[in-house]
C-alpha positions, -999 to +999 in steps of 0.1 A: +762+148+443+729+134+432+695+130+448+689+098+428+684+066+448+712+041+450+710+014+423+695-019+434+719-040+413+756-048+413+779-052+384+787-033+352+762-009+337+761-002+300+743+027+284+744+036+248+733+064+226+742+078+191+745+112+176+757+128+143+786+151+150+794+178+123+832+177+127+862+160+111+864+124+121+901+128+132+892+156+157+862+136+171+884+105+175+911+124+193+886+137+218+869+103+222+901+084+229+914+110+254+899+091+283+917+111+311+899+142+299+863+129+299+854+144+333+864+179+320+837+179+293+812+153+304+797+160+339+782+125+339+816+108+339+835+109+371+864+088+358+873+062+332+893+030+338+906+011+308+919-023+319+952-034+303 
């Protein structure tokens, strides 16, 4: 739950950021493409839908 006001717009929202991760690229990539596990480690993500 959040105490933030509801957004006043409709449609997709895109947010971007960058970071340097001190880990092997293969391990980072495995975690990033495991979409079903996002909600386990990122509390800001409630779910991920990847259209076919």
